[in-house]
Structure formats: C-alpha cells, structure tokens
C-alpha positions as CSV (number, residue, x, y, z in Angstrom):
1,X,38.3,9.2,1.4
2,X,37.9,7.3,-1.8
3,X,36.4,3.8,-1.9
4,X,36.4,1.4,-5.1
5,X,33.2,-0.1,-3.7
6,X,31.4,3.1,-4.5
7,X,32.9,5.2,-7.7
8,X,32.6,9.4,-8.3
9,X,32.9,11.5,-11.4
10,X,32.1,14.9,-11.9
11,X,31.2,16.2,-14.9
12,X,32.4,20.0,-16.3
13,X,28.6,21.1,-16.3
14,X,28.4,20.0,-12.5
15,X,26.6,16.4,-13.6
16,X,28.2,14.1,-10.6
17,X,27.6,10.3,-11.4
18,X,27.7,7.6,-8.6
19,X,28.4,4.4,-9.2
20,X,27.8,1.0,-7.1
21,X,30.9,-0.9,-8.0
22,X,30.6,-4.6,-6.5
23,X,29.7,-6.1,-9.6
24,X,30.8,-9.7,-8.0
25,X,28.0,-9.5,-5.6
26,X,25.5,-7.8,-8.0
27,X,26.7,-4.5,-6.5
28,X,25.3,-5.5,-3.1
29,X,25.9,-3.1,-0.2
30,X,28.2,-4.2,2.4
31,X,28.7,-2.2,5.3
32,X,31.9,-0.5,4.5
33,X,30.0,0.7,1.2
34,X,26.8,1.8,3.1
35,X,29.0,4.1,5.3
36,X,30.7,5.3,2.1
37,X,27.5,6.0,0.7
38,X,25.8,7.9,3.5
39,X,29.2,9.9,4.1
40,X,29.5,10.6,0.4
41,X,25.5,11.9,0.0
42,X,26.2,14.3,2.9
43,X,29.3,15.6,1.1
44,X,27.0,16.1,-1.9
45,X,24.6,18.0,0.0
46,X,27.2,20.9,1.0
47,X,28.5,21.5,-2.7
48,X,27.0,24.0,-4.6
49,X,28.9,23.2,-7.6
50,X,26.7,20.4,-8.7
51,X,23.3,20.4,-11.1
52,X,22.8,16.8,-11.4
53,X,23.3,13.7,-9.5
54,X,23.0,10.3,-11.4
55,X,23.3,7.0,-9.7
56,X,24.0,3.8,-11.3
57,X,25.9,0.2,-11.2
58,X,28.8,-1.3,-12.3
59,X,28.6,-3.7,-15.3
60,X,25.8,-4.7,-17.1
61,X,24.1,-7.3,-14.5
62,X,22.8,-4.7,-11.6
63,X,22.3,-1.5,-10.5
64,X,22.2,-2.9,-7.0
65,X,20.7,-5.9,-5.4
66,X,20.2,-4.6,-1.7
67,X,22.1,-5.4,1.1
68,X,25.0,-8.0,0.9
69,X,23.3,-10.6,2.8
70,X,26.7,-12.9,3.3
71,X,28.1,-10.3,5.5
72,X,25.0,-9.1,7.1
73,X,24.2,-12.1,8.3
74,X,26.6,-12.3,10.7
75,X,24.9,-9.1,12.4
76,X,21.8,-10.9,13.9
77,X,20.2,-8.8,16.5
78,X,17.7,-6.3,16.6
79,X,20.3,-3.9,17.6
80,X,22.2,-4.6,14.7
81,X,19.4,-4.4,12.0
82,X,18.9,-0.9,14.0
83,X,22.3,0.5,12.9
84,X,22.3,-0.5,9.3
85,X,18.4,0.5,8.7
86,X,19.3,3.6,10.3
87,X,22.8,4.2,8.1
88,X,20.8,3.4,4.8
89,X,17.6,5.2,5.8
90,X,19.1,8.6,7.1
91,X,21.5,8.4,4.0
92,X,18.5,7.8,1.2
93,X,16.3,10.5,3.4
94,X,19.2,13.3,2.5
95,X,19.5,11.8,-1.1
96,X,16.0,12.5,-2.1
97,X,16.4,16.2,-0.3
98,X,19.4,17.1,-2.0
99,X,18.9,20.3,-3.5
100,X,19.2,19.0,-7.0
101,X,17.8,16.6,-9.3
102,X,18.6,12.8,-8.8
103,X,18.4,10.4,-11.6
104,X,18.7,6.6,-11.3
105,X,20.0,5.1,-14.4
106,X,19.0,1.5,-13.3
107,X,20.6,-1.5,-15.2
108,X,19.7,-4.9,-15.1
109,X,18.6,-5.9,-11.3
110,X,17.6,-3.6,-8.5
111,X,16.1,-5.7,-6.0
112,X,14.9,-5.4,-2.3
113,X,16.9,-2.6,-1.1
114,X,18.0,-1.8,-4.8
115,X,14.6,-0.9,-5.4
116,X,14.2,1.1,-2.2
117,X,17.7,3.3,-3.4
118,X,15.9,3.8,-6.8
119,X,13.0,5.0,-5.2
120,X,14.6,7.6,-3.4
121,X,15.8,9.0,-6.9
122,X,13.6,12.3,-8.4
123,X,13.9,10.4,-11.7
124,X,14.2,6.9,-13.1
125,X,15.6,5.5,-16.5
126,X,15.6,1.5,-16.7
127,X,17.0,-0.5,-19.2
128,X,14.6,-3.0,-21.4
129,X,16.2,-5.6,-19.1
130,X,15.8,-4.4,-16.1
131,X,14.3,-6.4,-13.1
132,X,13.1,-4.6,-10.2
133,X,11.4,-5.6,-6.9
134,X,10.5,-5.4,-3.6
135,X,11.4,-8.9,-2.8
136,X,11.7,-8.1,1.1
137,X,8.9,-10.4,2.0
138,X,10.7,-13.4,0.1
139,X,13.6,-12.8,3.2
140,X,10.5,-12.6,5.8
141,X,11.4,-8.9,6.2
142,X,9.8,-5.8,5.2
143,X,11.2,-2.6,3.6
144,X,13.5,-0.5,6.2
145,X,15.4,1.9,4.3
146,X,12.2,4.5,3.6
147,X,11.1,2.8,0.3
148,X,7.9,1.2,1.5
149,X,6.6,4.9,2.2
150,X,8.0,6.1,-1.0
151,X,6.3,3.5,-3.1
152,X,2.9,4.5,-1.0
153,X,3.1,7.9,-2.6
154,X,3.9,6.7,-6.4
155,X,1.2,3.9,-6.4
156,X,-1.3,4.3,-3.9
157,X,-2.4,2.2,-0.9
158,X,-3.5,-0.9,-2.7
159,X,-0.9,-1.5,-5.2
160,X,1.8,-0.5,-2.7
161,X,0.3,-3.3,-0.7
162,X,0.0,-6.1,-3.5
163,X,3.6,-5.1,-4.7
164,X,4.8,-5.6,-0.9
165,X,2.9,-8.8,-0.4
166,X,3.6,-10.4,-3.6
167,X,7.5,-9.5,-3.5
168,X,7.3,-9.7,-7.2
169,X,10.0,-8.9,-9.6
170,X,8.6,-6.5,-12.0
171,X,9.9,-5.8,-15.5
172,X,10.1,-2.4,-17.8
173,X,6.6,-3.1,-19.0
174,X,5.4,-3.3,-15.1
175,X,7.1,-0.3,-14.4
176,X,6.0,2.0,-16.7
177,X,2.6,0.4,-16.1
178,X,2.6,1.4,-12.8
179,X,4.4,5.0,-13.6
180,X,7.3,3.9,-11.3
181,X,10.2,4.9,-14.1
182,X,9.9,7.6,-16.3
183,X,11.6,6.3,-19.2
184,X,12.6,2.6,-20.6
185,X,15.9,2.6,-23.1
186,X,17.9,-0.2,-24.7
187,X,19.9,-2.4,-22.9
188,X,23.1,-0.9,-21.4
189,X,21.5,2.6,-22.3
190,X,20.2,3.5,-18.9
191,X,23.7,5.5,-18.4
192,X,24.0,7.3,-21.6
193,X,20.3,8.2,-21.4
194,X,20.6,9.5,-18.0
195,X,24.1,11.6,-18.8
196,X,21.8,13.4,-21.5
197,X,19.2,14.2,-19.9
198,X,21.5,15.4,-17.0
199,X,22.8,17.7,-19.6
200,X,19.8,18.9,-20.9
201,X,19.0,19.9,-17.0
202,X,22.6,21.1,-16.1
203,X,21.7,23.8,-19.1
204,X,18.9,25.4,-17.4
205,X,19.3,28.1,-15.0
206,X,20.4,26.6,-11.9
207,X,18.1,28.5,-9.6
208,X,14.8,27.5,-11.4
209,X,15.9,24.0,-11.3
210,X,16.4,24.0,-7.5
211,X,13.4,26.0,-7.1
212,X,11.5,23.1,-9.3
213,X,12.7,20.6,-6.6
214,X,11.7,22.5,-4.0
215,X,8.5,23.4,-4.8
216,X,7.4,19.9,-5.4
217,X,9.4,18.1,-2.3
218,X,6.9,20.9,-0.5
219,X,3.9,19.4,-1.9
220,X,4.7,15.7,-0.6
221,X,5.7,16.7,3.0
222,X,3.7,20.1,3.6
223,X,0.0,20.7,3.9
224,X,-1.4,22.0,0.9
225,X,-1.6,25.9,2.2
226,X,1.8,25.4,3.1
227,X,3.2,24.1,0.2
228,X,1.1,27.0,-2.3
229,X,3.0,29.6,0.5
230,X,6.4,28.0,-0.4
231,X,5.9,28.2,-4.2
232,X,4.7,31.7,-4.1
233,X,8.0,32.9,-2.2
234,X,9.9,31.1,-5.3
235,X,8.7,33.0,-7.9
236,X,9.5,36.6,-7.4
237,X,13.5,36.6,-7.1
238,X,13.5,34.2,-10.2
239,X,11.1,36.8,-12.1
240,X,13.6,39.6,-10.9
241,X,16.6,37.4,-11.9
242,X,18.9,37.9,-14.9
243,X,17.7,34.5,-16.7
244,X,14.3,35.8,-16.8
245,X,15.2,39.1,-17.7
246,X,16.9,37.7,-20.6
247,X,14.3,35.6,-21.6
248,X,11.7,38.1,-22.0
249,X,14.1,40.5,-23.6
250,X,14.5,37.9,-26.2
251,X,10.7,37.1,-26.4
252,X,10.2,40.6,-27.1
253,X,12.9,40.9,-29.5
254,X,11.0,37.8,-31.7
255,X,7.8,39.9,-31.2
256,X,9.1,43.2,-33.0
257,X,8.1,43.7,-36.4
C-alpha cells in the first residue's frame, strides 16, 4: 500500500529512491511512517531487480529530523518506547543488511533519529548546508535505533563518546573531518549527486557489487578468520563468471601486437 509520507520510485536501471515526505515537520517520522518504512525495507530485501537504494528527504530543509515528538509524546511509557525503538531498530538493521549499496542523499537537517538513519546507509552524500547531529541527549535520551553502535564503529570510542555527550550539531566540514560522509556537494545537489553515483554503481556487474558489500559486512560482524573465509568463497564464482571472462578477453585483445 502506498503512503504519501514515504515516496518511492524505481528507475529503469534498478536504482530505487525512497523519500521521506513530511516537509511540514522537517520530515520527522510519525508512527505511520515508521511502520510503512519498516514494511518497505522488508519488501525491498526480497527484490532481486534492484541495484542501489537511495534515501533522501522531500524539500530543501531536511533529510529527516528523527521521530515526531509531537506525536510520540502521547506514548510516554517504557513499553511504548520499546515498541517504536524495536520497529525502527529492526528496520535499520535490515536496511544495512540489504545485499545492495544504500546511499544517503542528506539534504539539510539530519537530527536525532535522522542521523541514525543516515548512519545506517553504506554511503553518504551531504549538501554543503547540512546540519547533522546526535542531539538525543538534549531530550534526555540516548540513540535507540542502533545509531550509537554505528557511530562507534565509524569514529572510535572517544570521539563517539564526545559526540553523544555534547549533542553537537555538525556541519559538512565536521562530517568530512570525522570521516562520517563520503562527499559534500552544493546545496540542493545531494540527490542529483547520489543518482549519478548510483548510475555508476548500477553499470557494474550486479554480482560483483553484491559480493563487495557482502565481504565488507562480513568484516564488520564476523571474526577476522571467518571474514577472510567469506571473502575467499566470493572470488572463485566471479572469476568463472561471464563479466570477468569478457573483461579478460578485452584486456588480452588490447595487449595483442
């Protein structure tokens, strides 16, 4: 079922764009949008025709400013919190486990839960005017959608501790310095830049792209010997596959006198 708060579009080359569409609330997520987002990610995980997923926000002001506190304040109990934390935590875990690359096209504000969504993407492109921050401490809570663990893995313990304790809103320069984003582009250009990058990825052999994500994800969650073993199992089938054989044939032709 379609939901106007989460727009979807699949391009001909298998690039799928998800857009948070609540610009009147800086694309904050109410429970309906959270549920639809979770169901959408589950549906995407079952599709074999996709090459890249892009997440972005409608309008120029925000990527996503986290959970909609206007609505969520109506659910004050621990049981309430456990329910929506589990919903979004599971959805973002499934997002990062998609077999294809996920690009965050981060426009404007990505605060609180919005920063957690951004960190669940494999690659991140930000507008020059981005404002991204783990501001949860200012509302007397912690990250809860897995963003704390992802931040720790990206920047290390001491920097993650500082970022979470300060609740600082970071600029594009901060994000580049901390290696939290891949690229900074002009204001309003994060989605076009992400689409260009996605087109480049989609032009590569799909099995190779998926294998690259598999071997890197293995390094994050498996022991070193197990990750090495997974990497070694991925290479031989690709070596014998048609795209590699064509590439070698082309190379040999270029080397011929």
